[in-house]
All heavy atoms as a GROMACS GRO file, in nm:
protein
  578
    1ILE      N    1  -0.414   1.230   1.954
    1ILE     CA    2  -0.365   1.301   1.837
    1ILE      C    3  -0.455   1.423   1.813
    1ILE      O    4  -0.577   1.414   1.822
    1ILE     CB    5  -0.359   1.207   1.714
    1ILE    CG1    6  -0.286   1.275   1.601
    1ILE    CG2    7  -0.496   1.163   1.673
    1ILE    CD1    8  -0.242   1.178   1.495
    2THR      N    9  -0.392   1.532   1.785
    2THR     CA   10  -0.466   1.657   1.768
    2THR      C   11  -0.502   1.680   1.621
    2THR      O   12  -0.438   1.622   1.531
    2THR     CB   13  -0.384   1.777   1.816
    2THR    OG1   14  -0.272   1.793   1.729
    2THR    CG2   15  -0.336   1.758   1.960
    3PRO      N   16  -0.600   1.766   1.593
    3PRO     CA   17  -0.630   1.799   1.453
    3PRO      C   18  -0.509   1.857   1.380
    3PRO      O   19  -0.489   1.831   1.262
    3PRO     CB   20  -0.743   1.902   1.465
    3PRO     CG   21  -0.809   1.872   1.596
    3PRO     CD   22  -0.696   1.825   1.685
    4GLU      N   23  -0.426   1.933   1.451
    4GLU     CA   24  -0.307   1.990   1.389
    4GLU      C   25  -0.209   1.880   1.347
    4GLU      O   26  -0.147   1.888   1.241
    4GLU     CB   27  -0.238   2.089   1.484
    4GLU     CG   28  -0.316   2.217   1.509
    4GLU     CD   29  -0.430   2.199   1.612
    4GLU    OE1   30  -0.436   2.096   1.682
    4GLU    OE2   31  -0.514   2.290   1.619
    5GLN      N   32  -0.196   1.778   1.429
    5GLN     CA   33  -0.107   1.666   1.396
    5GLN      C   34  -0.160   1.590   1.274
    5GLN      O   35  -0.082   1.549   1.187
    5GLN     CB   36  -0.093   1.572   1.515
    5GLN     CG   37  -0.013   1.632   1.629
    5GLN     CD   38  -0.020   1.545   1.754
    5GLN    OE1   39  -0.125   1.490   1.787
    5GLN    NE2   40   0.093   1.534   1.823
    6ILE      N   41  -0.290   1.573   1.267
    6ILE     CA   42  -0.350   1.506   1.151
    6ILE      C   43  -0.325   1.586   1.025
    6ILE      O   44  -0.282   1.532   0.923
    6ILE     CB   45  -0.501   1.484   1.173
    6ILE    CG1   46  -0.523   1.383   1.285
    6ILE    CG2   47  -0.568   1.438   1.043
    6ILE    CD1   48  -0.666   1.371   1.330
    7LEU      N   49  -0.346   1.716   1.031
    7LEU     CA   50  -0.322   1.802   0.916
    7LEU      C   51  -0.176   1.799   0.874
    7LEU      O   52  -0.145   1.791   0.755
    7LEU     CB   53  -0.367   1.946   0.946
    7LEU     CG   54  -0.353   2.046   0.832
    7LEU    CD1   55  -0.433   2.000   0.711
    7LEU    CD2   56  -0.397   2.183   0.876
    8ALA      N   57  -0.086   1.803   0.970
    8ALA     CA   58   0.057   1.799   0.939
    8ALA      C   59   0.092   1.669   0.868
    8ALA      O   60   0.168   1.669   0.771
    8ALA     CB   61   0.140   1.814   1.066
    9ARG      N   62   0.038   1.559   0.911
    9ARG     CA   63   0.065   1.430   0.846
    9ARG      C   64   0.010   1.429   0.704
    9ARG      O   65   0.072   1.374   0.613
    9ARG     CB   66   0.006   1.315   0.925
    9ARG     CG   67   0.084   1.282   1.047
    9ARG     CD   68   0.031   1.158   1.114
    9ARG     NE   69   0.110   1.128   1.231
    9ARG     CZ   70   0.078   1.036   1.319
    9ARG    NH1   71  -0.033   0.966   1.304
    9ARG    NH2   72   0.154   1.014   1.423
   10GLN      N   73  -0.108   1.487   0.685
   10GLN     CA   74  -0.168   1.488   0.552
   10GLN      C   75  -0.087   1.572   0.454
   10GLN      O   76  -0.083   1.542   0.336
   10GLN     CB   77  -0.311   1.541   0.559
   10GLN     CG   78  -0.406   1.445   0.625
   10GLN     CD   79  -0.545   1.503   0.641
   10GLN    OE1   80  -0.563   1.624   0.643
   10GLN    NE2   81  -0.643   1.416   0.653
   11THR      N   82  -0.025   1.675   0.501
   11THR     CA   83   0.048   1.763   0.410
   11THR      C   84   0.192   1.722   0.391
   11THR      O   85   0.259   1.773   0.302
   11THR     CB   86   0.044   1.910   0.460
   11THR    OG1   87   0.100   1.915   0.591
   11THR    CG2   88  -0.099   1.961   0.463
   12THR      N   89   0.242   1.629   0.470
   12THR     CA   90   0.382   1.586   0.456
   12THR      C   91   0.396   1.443   0.408
   12THR      O   92   0.506   1.394   0.390
   12THR     CB   93   0.457   1.599   0.590
   12THR    OG1   94   0.396   1.511   0.684
   12THR    CG2   95   0.458   1.740   0.641
   13ASN      N   96   0.285   1.375   0.385
   13ASN     CA   97   0.288   1.234   0.346
   13ASN      C   98   0.358   1.148   0.450
   13ASN      O   99   0.412   1.043   0.420
   13ASN     CB  100   0.354   1.214   0.210
   13ASN     CG  101   0.271   1.270   0.098
   13ASN    OD1  102   0.151   1.249   0.095
   13ASN    ND2  103   0.334   1.342   0.008
   14ASP      N  104   0.359   1.192   0.574
   14ASP     CA  105   0.426   1.122   0.681
   14ASP      C  106   0.326   1.027   0.749
   14ASP      O  107   0.274   1.055   0.856
   14ASP     CB  108   0.482   1.223   0.782
   14ASP     CG  109   0.563   1.156   0.891
   14ASP    OD1  110   0.611   1.044   0.869
   14ASP    OD2  111   0.577   1.216   0.999
   15LEU      N  112   0.299   0.917   0.681
   15LEU     CA  113   0.204   0.820   0.734
   15LEU      C  114   0.278   0.716   0.817
   15LEU      O  115   0.387   0.674   0.780
   15LEU     CB  116   0.131   0.750   0.619
   15LEU     CG  117   0.049   0.840   0.528
   15LEU    CD1  118  -0.003   0.760   0.409
   15LEU    CD2  119  -0.066   0.900   0.605
   16PRO      N  120   0.218   0.672   0.925
   16PRO     CA  121   0.283   0.567   1.004
   16PRO      C  122   0.284   0.436   0.926
   16PRO      O  123   0.195   0.410   0.844
   16PRO     CB  124   0.196   0.558   1.130
   16PRO     CG  125   0.064   0.611   1.089
   16PRO     CD  126   0.090   0.712   0.982
   17PRO      N  127   0.383   0.353   0.948
   17PRO     CA  128   0.388   0.225   0.877
   17PRO      C  129   0.272   0.135   0.921
   17PRO      O  130   0.226   0.141   1.035
   17PRO     CB  131   0.522   0.166   0.917
   17PRO     CG  132   0.563   0.239   1.040
   17PRO     CD  133   0.496   0.373   1.037
   18LEU      N  134   0.225   0.053   0.829
   18LEU     CA  135   0.116  -0.038   0.859
   18LEU      C  136   0.163  -0.165   0.931
   18LEU      O  137   0.088  -0.226   1.005
   18LEU     CB  138   0.044  -0.080   0.731
   18LEU     CG  139  -0.042   0.027   0.664
   18LEU    CD1  140  -0.095  -0.024   0.532
   18LEU    CD2  141  -0.157   0.066   0.754
   19ALA      N  142   0.285  -0.206   0.906
   19ALA     CA  143   0.335  -0.334   0.956
   19ALA      C  144   0.316  -0.356   1.106
   19ALA      O  145   0.275  -0.464   1.147
   19ALA     CB  146   0.481  -0.354   0.917
   20PRO      N  147   0.344  -0.257   1.191
   20PRO     CA  148   0.326  -0.284   1.334
   20PRO      C  149   0.180  -0.314   1.372
   20PRO      O  150   0.154  -0.389   1.466
   20PRO     CB  151   0.371  -0.153   1.401
   20PRO     CG  152   0.462  -0.090   1.303
   20PRO     CD  153   0.407  -0.128   1.168
   21GLN      N  154   0.085  -0.259   1.298
   21GLN     CA  155  -0.056  -0.279   1.329
   21GLN      C  156  -0.118  -0.393   1.248
   21GLN      O  157  -0.212  -0.456   1.294
   21GLN     CB  158  -0.134  -0.150   1.301
   21GLN     CG  159  -0.086  -0.030   1.378
   21GLN     CD  160  -0.099  -0.049   1.528
   21GLN    OE1  161  -0.196  -0.104   1.576
   21GLN    NE2  162   0.000  -0.004   1.601
   22ARG      N  163  -0.068  -0.411   1.126
   22ARG     CA  164  -0.127  -0.509   1.034
   22ARG      C  165  -0.017  -0.594   0.972
   22ARG      O  166   0.036  -0.563   0.865
   22ARG     CB  167  -0.206  -0.439   0.924
   22ARG     CG  168  -0.328  -0.364   0.968
   22ARG     CD  169  -0.439  -0.456   1.016
   22ARG     NE  170  -0.473  -0.558   0.920
   22ARG     CZ  171  -0.575  -0.551   0.837
   22ARG    NH1  172  -0.654  -0.447   0.838
   22ARG    NH2  173  -0.599  -0.649   0.753
   23LYS      N  174   0.018  -0.702   1.037
   23LYS     CA  175   0.124  -0.791   0.987
   23LYS      C  176   0.084  -0.857   0.855
   23LYS      O  177   0.170  -0.905   0.782
   23LYS     CB  178   0.154  -0.899   1.090
   23LYS     CG  179   0.193  -0.846   1.226
   23LYS     CD  180   0.334  -0.802   1.228
   23LYS     CE  181   0.373  -0.766   1.371
   23LYS     NZ  182   0.458  -0.653   1.381
   24ASP      N  183  -0.045  -0.861   0.824
   24ASP     CA  184  -0.092  -0.927   0.703
   24ASP      C  185  -0.083  -0.839   0.578
   24ASP      O  186  -0.112  -0.886   0.468
   24ASP     CB  187  -0.235  -0.976   0.722
   24ASP     CG  188  -0.332  -0.863   0.756
   24ASP    OD1  189  -0.290  -0.766   0.822
   24ASP    OD2  190  -0.450  -0.872   0.720
   25VAL      N  191  -0.042  -0.715   0.592
   25VAL     CA  192  -0.030  -0.625   0.477
   25VAL      C  193   0.114  -0.630   0.426
   25VAL      O  194   0.208  -0.598   0.498
   25VAL     CB  195  -0.068  -0.480   0.516
   25VAL    CG1  196  -0.043  -0.385   0.400
   25VAL    CG2  197  -0.213  -0.474   0.559
   26SER      N  198   0.129  -0.671   0.301
   26SER     CA  199   0.262  -0.681   0.242
   26SER      C  200   0.321  -0.543   0.217
   26SER      O  201   0.249  -0.443   0.208
   26SER     CB  202   0.257  -0.758   0.109
   26SER     OG  203   0.190  -0.681   0.010
   27ARG      N  204   0.451  -0.538   0.202
   27ARG     CA  205   0.518  -0.411   0.172
   27ARG      C  206   0.471  -0.357   0.037
   27ARG      O  207   0.453  -0.236   0.020
   27ARG     CB  208   0.669  -0.428   0.175
   27ARG     CG  209   0.742  -0.295   0.161
   27ARG     CD  210   0.887  -0.307   0.183
   27ARG     NE  211   0.944  -0.381   0.073
   27ARG     CZ  212   1.069  -0.421   0.068
   27ARG    NH1  213   1.150  -0.397   0.167
   27ARG    NH2  214   1.116  -0.487  -0.036
   28GLU      N  215   0.451  -0.447  -0.059
   28GLU     CA  216   0.404  -0.404  -0.190
   28GLU      C  217   0.267  -0.339  -0.182
   28GLU      O  218   0.243  -0.235  -0.244
   28GLU     CB  219   0.399  -0.523  -0.288
   28GLU     CG  220   0.533  -0.581  -0.323
   28GLU     CD  221   0.578  -0.691  -0.227
   28GLU    OE1  222   0.512  -0.712  -0.122
   28GLU    OE2  223   0.680  -0.755  -0.256
   29LEU      N  224   0.177  -0.398  -0.105
   29LEU     CA  225   0.044  -0.341  -0.090
   29LEU      C  226   0.051  -0.207  -0.017
   29LEU      O  227  -0.015  -0.111  -0.056
   29LEU     CB  228  -0.048  -0.437  -0.015
   29LEU     CG  229  -0.190  -0.388   0.010
   29LEU    CD1  230  -0.259  -0.346  -0.120
   29LEU    CD2  231  -0.271  -0.494   0.083
   30GLU      N  232   0.134  -0.199   0.084
   30GLU     CA  233   0.148  -0.071   0.156
   30GLU      C  234   0.200   0.038   0.062
   30GLU      O  235   0.153   0.152   0.066
   30GLU     CB  236   0.241  -0.086   0.276
   30GLU     CG  237   0.253   0.041   0.355
   30GLU     CD  238   0.330   0.027   0.485
   30GLU    OE1  239   0.369  -0.085   0.521
   30GLU    OE2  240   0.350   0.130   0.550
   31ASP      N  241   0.295   0.002  -0.024
   31ASP     CA  242   0.347   0.100  -0.121
   31ASP      C  243   0.236   0.152  -0.213
   31ASP      O  244   0.229   0.272  -0.241
   31ASP     CB  245   0.459   0.039  -0.204
   31ASP     CG  246   0.586   0.016  -0.124
   31ASP    OD1  247   0.601   0.071  -0.013
   31ASP    OD2  248   0.673  -0.061  -0.173
   32VAL      N  249   0.150   0.062  -0.259
   32VAL     CA  250   0.040   0.102  -0.347
   32VAL      C  251  -0.057   0.194  -0.271
   32VAL      O  252  -0.100   0.297  -0.323
   32VAL     CB  253  -0.034  -0.022  -0.402
   32VAL    CG1  254  -0.164   0.018  -0.472
   32VAL    CG2  255   0.055  -0.098  -0.498
   33LEU      N  256  -0.088   0.159  -0.148
   33LEU     CA  257  -0.179   0.241  -0.069
   33LEU      C  258  -0.121   0.379  -0.042
   33LEU      O  259  -0.190   0.480  -0.050
   33LEU     CB  260  -0.215   0.170   0.062
   33LEU     CG  261  -0.292   0.040   0.045
   33LEU    CD1  262  -0.308  -0.031   0.179
   33LEU    CD2  263  -0.426   0.063  -0.022
   34ARG      N  264   0.008   0.384  -0.011
   34ARG     CA  265   0.073   0.514   0.011
   34ARG      C  266   0.070   0.599  -0.115
   34ARG      O  267   0.050   0.720  -0.110
   34ARG     CB  268   0.217   0.495   0.058
   34ARG     CG  269   0.227   0.447   0.201
   34ARG     CD  270   0.373   0.429   0.244
   34ARG     NE  271   0.378   0.386   0.380
   34ARG     CZ  272   0.368   0.466   0.485
   34ARG    NH1  273   0.352   0.596   0.466
   34ARG    NH2  274   0.372   0.420   0.607
   35HIS      N  275   0.092   0.535  -0.229
   35HIS     CA  276   0.087   0.606  -0.358
   35HIS      C  277  -0.053   0.664  -0.380
   35HIS      O  278  -0.067   0.776  -0.430
   35HIS     CB  279   0.125   0.509  -0.470
   35HIS     CG  280   0.137   0.571  -0.604
   35HIS    ND1  281   0.255   0.618  -0.654
   35HIS    CD2  282   0.044   0.595  -0.700
   35HIS    CE1  283   0.235   0.668  -0.774
   35HIS    NE2  284   0.108   0.655  -0.804
   36ALA      N  285  -0.154   0.589  -0.341
   36ALA     CA  286  -0.293   0.633  -0.365
   36ALA      C  287  -0.334   0.751  -0.278
   36ALA      O  288  -0.424   0.826  -0.316
   36ALA     CB  289  -0.388   0.516  -0.340
   37VAL      N  290  -0.270   0.768  -0.164
   37VAL     CA  291  -0.312   0.875  -0.072
   37VAL      C  292  -0.210   0.988  -0.062
   37VAL      O  293  -0.211   1.065   0.034
   37VAL     CB  294  -0.346   0.819   0.069
   37VAL    CG1  295  -0.462   0.722   0.062
   37VAL    CG2  296  -0.224   0.756   0.134
   38ARG      N  297  -0.123   1.000  -0.161
   38ARG     CA  298  -0.026   1.109  -0.160
   38ARG      C  299  -0.096   1.244  -0.148
   38ARG      O  300  -0.208   1.261  -0.197
   38ARG     CB  301   0.058   1.108  -0.288
   38ARG     CG  302   0.141   0.984  -0.313
   38ARG     CD  303   0.260   0.975  -0.228
   38ARG     NE  304   0.341   1.096  -0.245
   38ARG     CZ  305   0.461   1.112  -0.197
   38ARG    NH1  306   0.518   1.017  -0.130
   38ARG    NH2  307   0.527   1.224  -0.214
   39SER      N  308  -0.031   1.338  -0.084
   39SER     CA  309  -0.091   1.471  -0.066
   39SER      C  310  -0.112   1.542  -0.199
   39SER      O  311  -0.214   1.607  -0.220
   39SER     CB  312  -0.001   1.556   0.024
   39SER     OG  313   0.001   1.504   0.153
   40ASP      N  314  -0.014   1.532  -0.287
   40ASP     CA  315  -0.023   1.599  -0.417
   40ASP      C  316  -0.100   1.510  -0.515
   40ASP      O  317  -0.053   1.400  -0.547
   40ASP     CB  318   0.118   1.626  -0.470
   40ASP     CG  319   0.120   1.700  -0.601
   40ASP    OD1  320   0.012   1.722  -0.661
   40ASP    OD2  321   0.231   1.737  -0.645
   41PRO      N  322  -0.215   1.553  -0.562
   41PRO     CA  323  -0.293   1.469  -0.654
   41PRO      C  324  -0.214   1.425  -0.778
   41PRO      O  325  -0.238   1.316  -0.830
   41PRO     CB  326  -0.410   1.559  -0.693
   41PRO     CG  327  -0.425   1.654  -0.580
   41PRO     CD  328  -0.284   1.678  -0.529
   42ALA      N  329  -0.119   1.504  -0.822
   42ALA     CA  330  -0.040   1.468  -0.940
   42ALA      C  331   0.050   1.348  -0.913
   42ALA      O  332   0.096   1.282  -1.006
   42ALA     CB  333   0.045   1.587  -0.984
   43GLU      N  334   0.074   1.318  -0.786
   43GLU     CA  335   0.159   1.204  -0.750
   43GLU      C  336   0.078   1.077  -0.723
   43GLU      O  337   0.134   0.972  -0.700
   43GLU     CB  338   0.243   1.238  -0.627
   43GLU     CG  339   0.344   1.347  -0.651
   43GLU     CD  340   0.423   1.383  -0.526
   43GLU    OE1  341   0.400   1.322  -0.420
   43GLU    OE2  342   0.509   1.471  -0.536
   44ARG      N  343  -0.054   1.088  -0.726
   44ARG     CA  344  -0.141   0.972  -0.704
   44ARG      C  345  -0.161   0.896  -0.835
   44ARG      O  346  -0.117   0.941  -0.941
   44ARG     CB  347  -0.278   1.017  -0.653
   44ARG     CG  348  -0.271   1.086  -0.521
   44ARG     CD  349  -0.411   1.130  -0.479
   44ARG     NE  350  -0.403   1.233  -0.378
   44ARG     CZ  351  -0.495   1.324  -0.357
   44ARG    NH1  352  -0.605   1.326  -0.431
   44ARG    NH2  353  -0.480   1.414  -0.263
   45PHE      N  354  -0.229   0.784  -0.827
   45PHE     CA  355  -0.265   0.712  -0.949
   45PHE      C  356  -0.354   0.803  -1.033
   45PHE      O  357  -0.445   0.867  -0.981
   45PHE     CB  358  -0.340   0.583  -0.915
   45PHE     CG  359  -0.253   0.479  -0.853
   45PHE    CD1  360  -0.254   0.459  -0.716
   45PHE    CD2  361  -0.169   0.401  -0.930
   45PHE    CE1  362  -0.173   0.363  -0.658
   45PHE    CE2  363  -0.088   0.305  -0.874
   45PHE     CZ  364  -0.090   0.286  -0.737
   46PRO      N  365  -0.329   0.808  -1.164
   46PRO     CA  366  -0.406   0.900  -1.248
   46PRO      C  367  -0.551   0.857  -1.269
   46PRO      O  368  -0.637   0.941  -1.296
   46PRO     CB  369  -0.330   0.901  -1.380
   46PRO     CG  370  -0.255   0.772  -1.382
   46PRO     CD  371  -0.225   0.740  -1.238
   47THR      N  372  -0.578   0.728  -1.259
   47THR     CA  373  -0.714   0.676  -1.280
   47THR      C  374  -0.741   0.562  -1.183
   47THR      O  375  -0.650   0.504  -1.125
   47THR     CB  376  -0.730   0.621  -1.423
   47THR    OG1  377  -0.643   0.508  -1.439
   47THR    CG2  378  -0.698   0.726  -1.529
   48ALA      N  379  -0.868   0.529  -1.172
   48ALA     CA  380  -0.906   0.414  -1.089
   48ALA      C  381  -0.849   0.286  -1.150
   48ALA      O  382  -0.810   0.194  -1.077
   48ALA     CB  383  -1.058   0.406  -1.079
   49ALA      N  384  -0.842   0.280  -1.281
   49ALA     CA  385  -0.786   0.162  -1.347
   49ALA      C  386  -0.638   0.145  -1.313
   49ALA      O  387  -0.591   0.033  -1.292
   49ALA     CB  388  -0.806   0.172  -1.498
   50ALA      N  389  -0.565   0.256  -1.306
   50ALA     CA  390  -0.423   0.248  -1.269
   50ALA      C  391  -0.408   0.202  -1.124
   50ALA      O  392  -0.319   0.123  -1.092
   50ALA     CB  393  -0.357   0.383  -1.290
   51PHE      N  394  -0.496   0.250  -1.037
   51PHE     CA  395  -0.495   0.207  -0.897
   51PHE      C  396  -0.525   0.058  -0.889
   51PHE      O  397  -0.456  -0.018  -0.819
   51PHE     CB  398  -0.597   0.288  -0.819
   51PHE     CG  399  -0.605   0.258  -0.672
   51PHE    CD1  400  -0.493   0.224  -0.598
   51PHE    CD2  401  -0.726   0.266  -0.606
   51PHE    CE1  402  -0.501   0.197  -0.461
   51PHE    CE2  403  -0.736   0.240  -0.470
   51PHE     CZ  404  -0.622   0.204  -0.398
   52ARG      N  405  -0.624   0.014  -0.964
   52ARG     CA  406  -0.659  -0.128  -0.967
   52ARG      C  407  -0.541  -0.212  -1.016
   52ARG      O  408  -0.513  -0.318  -0.961
   52ARG     CB  409  -0.781  -0.151  -1.055
   52ARG     CG  410  -0.824  -0.295  -1.059
   52ARG     CD  411  -0.955  -0.309  -1.139
   52ARG     NE  412  -1.000  -0.445  -1.131
   52ARG     CZ  413  -1.018  -0.523  -1.236
   52ARG    NH1  414  -0.998  -0.476  -1.357
   52ARG    NH2  415  -1.060  -0.645  -1.222
   53ALA      N  416  -0.473  -0.166  -1.118
   53ALA     CA  417  -0.357  -0.240  -1.171
   53ALA      C  418  -0.247  -0.247  -1.066
   53ALA      O  419  -0.182  -0.351  -1.049
   53ALA     CB  420  -0.306  -0.173  -1.298
   54GLY      N  421  -0.227  -0.137  -0.992
   54GLY     CA  422  -0.128  -0.138  -0.885
   54GLY      C  423  -0.164  -0.237  -0.776
   54GLY      O  424  -0.078  -0.311  -0.725
   55LEU      N  425  -0.292  -0.239  -0.740
   55LEU     CA  426  -0.338  -0.336  -0.639
   55LEU      C  427  -0.320  -0.479  -0.688
   55LEU      O  428  -0.274  -0.566  -0.614
   55LEU     CB  429  -0.485  -0.311  -0.606
   55LEU     CG  430  -0.516  -0.188  -0.523
   55LEU    CD1  431  -0.666  -0.166  -0.515
   55LEU    CD2  432  -0.455  -0.199  -0.384
   56ALA      N  433  -0.356  -0.504  -0.814
   56ALA     CA  434  -0.343  -0.638  -0.869
   56ALA      C  435  -0.197  -0.683  -0.870
   56ALA      O  436  -0.166  -0.798  -0.836
   56ALA     CB  437  -0.401  -0.643  -1.010
   57ALA      N  438  -0.107  -0.593  -0.907
   57ALA     CA  439   0.034  -0.627  -0.908
   57ALA      C  440   0.085  -0.657  -0.767
   57ALA      O  441   0.159  -0.753  -0.744
   57ALA     CB  442   0.116  -0.514  -0.972
   58ALA      N  443   0.044  -0.575  -0.671
   58ALA     CA  444   0.088  -0.595  -0.533
   58ALA      C  445   0.033  -0.725  -0.476
   58ALA      O  446   0.104  -0.802  -0.412
   58ALA     CB  447   0.045  -0.477  -0.446
   59LEU      N  448  -0.093  -0.750  -0.500
   59LEU     CA  449  -0.154  -0.873  -0.448
   59LEU      C  450  -0.107  -0.995  -0.524
   59LEU      O  451  -0.093  -1.102  -0.466
   59LEU     CB  452  -0.306  -0.862  -0.451
   59LEU     CG  453  -0.363  -0.754  -0.359
   59LEU    CD1  454  -0.513  -0.740  -0.381
   59LEU    CD2  455  -0.331  -0.783  -0.214
   60GLY      N  456  -0.078  -0.978  -0.653
   60GLY     CA  457  -0.025  -1.090  -0.731
   60GLY      C  458   0.110  -1.134  -0.679
   60GLY      O  459   0.139  -1.254  -0.670
   61GLY      N  460   0.195  -1.038  -0.643
   61GLY     CA  461   0.325  -1.073  -0.586
   61GLY      C  462   0.310  -1.149  -0.457
   61GLY      O  463   0.377  -1.248  -0.432
   62PHE      N  464   0.215  -1.105  -0.375
   62PHE     CA  465   0.189  -1.173  -0.249
   62PHE      C  466   0.140  -1.315  -0.274
   62PHE      O  467   0.185  -1.411  -0.212
   62PHE     CB  468   0.087  -1.094  -0.166
   62PHE     CG  469   0.033  -1.171  -0.049
   62PHE    CD1  470   0.110  -1.188   0.064
   62PHE    CD2  471  -0.092  -1.228  -0.054
   62PHE    CE1  472   0.062  -1.259   0.173
   62PHE    CE2  473  -0.141  -1.300   0.054
   62PHE     CZ  474  -0.063  -1.316   0.167
   63LEU      N  475   0.046  -1.328  -0.368
   63LEU     CA  476  -0.010  -1.460  -0.397
   63LEU      C  477   0.095  -1.554  -0.456
   63LEU      O  478   0.096  -1.673  -0.426
   63LEU     CB  479  -0.131  -1.447  -0.489
   63LEU     CG  480  -0.252  -1.376  -0.427
   63LEU    CD1  481  -0.360  -1.355  -0.531
   63LEU    CD2  482  -0.304  -1.451  -0.306
   64ARG      N  483   0.186  -1.501  -0.539
   64ARG     CA  484   0.294  -1.584  -0.593
   64ARG      C  485   0.384  -1.636  -0.482
   64ARG      O  486   0.423  -1.752  -0.481
   64ARG     CB  487   0.375  -1.506  -0.697
   64ARG     CG  488   0.308  -1.496  -0.833
   64ARG     CD  489   0.405  -1.442  -0.938
   64ARG     NE  490   0.446  -1.306  -0.909
   64ARG     CZ  491   0.376  -1.198  -0.941
   64ARG    NH1  492   0.261  -1.209  -1.003
   64ARG    NH2  493   0.421  -1.077  -0.912
   65ARG      N  494   0.418  -1.548  -0.386
   65ARG     CA  495   0.502  -1.591  -0.274
   65ARG      C  496   0.431  -1.693  -0.187
   65ARG      O  497   0.489  -1.792  -0.143
   65ARG     CB  498   0.546  -1.471  -0.190
   65ARG     CG  499   0.648  -1.384  -0.260
   65ARG     CD  500   0.713  -1.285  -0.165
   65ARG     NE  501   0.617  -1.207  -0.089
   65ARG     CZ  502   0.557  -1.096  -0.130
   65ARG    NH1  503   0.584  -1.048  -0.249
   65ARG    NH2  504   0.471  -1.031  -0.054
   66LEU      N  505   0.302  -1.670  -0.164
   66LEU     CA  506   0.224  -1.764  -0.084
   66LEU      C  507   0.217  -1.899  -0.153
   66LEU      O  508   0.236  -2.003  -0.089
   66LEU     CB  509   0.083  -1.708  -0.060
   66LEU     CG  510  -0.010  -1.794   0.024
   66LEU    CD1  511   0.046  -1.812   0.164
   66LEU    CD2  512  -0.148  -1.732   0.030
   67TRP      N  513   0.192  -1.901  -0.284
   67TRP     CA  514   0.185  -2.025  -0.358
   67TRP      C  515   0.320  -2.098  -0.352
   67TRP      O  516   0.324  -2.220  -0.335
   67TRP     CB  517   0.144  -2.000  -0.503
   67TRP     CG  518   0.148  -2.127  -0.584
   67TRP    CD1  519   0.233  -2.155  -0.686
   67TRP    CD2  520   0.065  -2.242  -0.570
   67TRP    NE1  521   0.208  -2.280  -0.737
   67TRP    CE2  522   0.106  -2.336  -0.665
   67TRP    CE3  523  -0.039  -2.276  -0.484
   67TRP    CZ2  524   0.046  -2.460  -0.681
   67TRP    CZ3  525  -0.099  -2.400  -0.498
   67TRP    CH2  526  -0.056  -2.491  -0.594
   68ALA      N  527   0.429  -2.024  -0.362
   68ALA     CA  528   0.561  -2.087  -0.355
   68ALA      C  529   0.583  -2.154  -0.220
   68ALA      O  530   0.645  -2.260  -0.212
   68ALA     CB  531   0.670  -1.984  -0.382
   69LEU      N  532   0.530  -2.093  -0.114
   69LEU     CA  533   0.544  -2.152   0.018
   69LEU      C  534   0.454  -2.274   0.038
   69LEU      O  535   0.492  -2.370   0.105
   69LEU     CB  536   0.510  -2.049   0.126
   69LEU     CG  537   0.609  -1.936   0.147
   69LEU    CD1  538   0.551  -1.833   0.241
   69LEU    CD2  539   0.739  -1.991   0.202
   70LEU      N  540   0.337  -2.271  -0.022
   70LEU     CA  541   0.238  -2.377   0.000
   70LEU      C  542   0.240  -2.486  -0.107
   70LEU      O  543   0.176  -2.590  -0.087
   70LEU     CB  544   0.097  -2.316   0.007
   70LEU     CG  545   0.075  -2.215   0.119
   70LEU    CD1  546  -0.065  -2.157   0.110
   70LEU    CD2  547   0.100  -2.276   0.255
   71ARG      N  548   0.312  -2.463  -0.214
   71ARG     CA  549   0.314  -2.559  -0.326
   71ARG      C  550   0.367  -2.693  -0.279
   71ARG      O  551   0.469  -2.701  -0.211
   71ARG     CB  552   0.402  -2.502  -0.437
   71ARG     CG  553   0.413  -2.588  -0.557
   71ARG     CD  554   0.497  -2.525  -0.664
   71ARG     NE  555   0.608  -2.453  -0.603
   71ARG     CZ  556   0.675  -2.356  -0.660
   71ARG    NH1  557   0.645  -2.320  -0.782
   71ARG    NH2  558   0.773  -2.295  -0.600
   72PRO      N  559   0.298  -2.799  -0.316
   72PRO     CA  560   0.350  -2.933  -0.281
   72PRO      C  561   0.483  -2.958  -0.351
   72PRO      O  562   0.504  -2.916  -0.464
   72PRO     CB  563   0.243  -3.028  -0.331
   72PRO     CG  564   0.139  -2.948  -0.398
   72PRO     CD  565   0.175  -2.804  -0.389
   73GLU      N  566   0.572  -3.021  -0.281
   73GLU     CA  567   0.703  -3.054  -0.340
   73GLU      C  568   0.683  -3.156  -0.452
   73GLU      O  569   0.597  -3.242  -0.445
   73GLU     CB  570   0.793  -3.113  -0.231
   73GLU     CG  571   0.803  -3.025  -0.110
   73GLU     CD  572   0.939  -2.964  -0.093
   73GLU    OE1  573   1.031  -3.001  -0.168
   73GLU    OE2  574   0.953  -2.879  -0.006
   74GLY      N  575   0.765  -3.143  -0.553
   74GLY     CA  576   0.750  -3.245  -0.657
   74GLY      C  577   0.794  -3.207  -0.788
   74GLY      O  578   0.846  -3.142  -0.854
   0.00000   0.00000   0.00000
């Protein structure tokens, strides 16, 4: 990959999907990460607290699904 290709990706928000490389990253988490690295700062999380809340929501959804799968029947 060339420096020009890296720059083009940074300015177009054209990030490769994480799923092919990281099967353990949920779609919700990937969405939060993409939001955090948007090219336009106005489109990113406005504060670290907002980013943290987005991460918590994404990971909470994952943990709820995991718990539903692992919960003992009864």
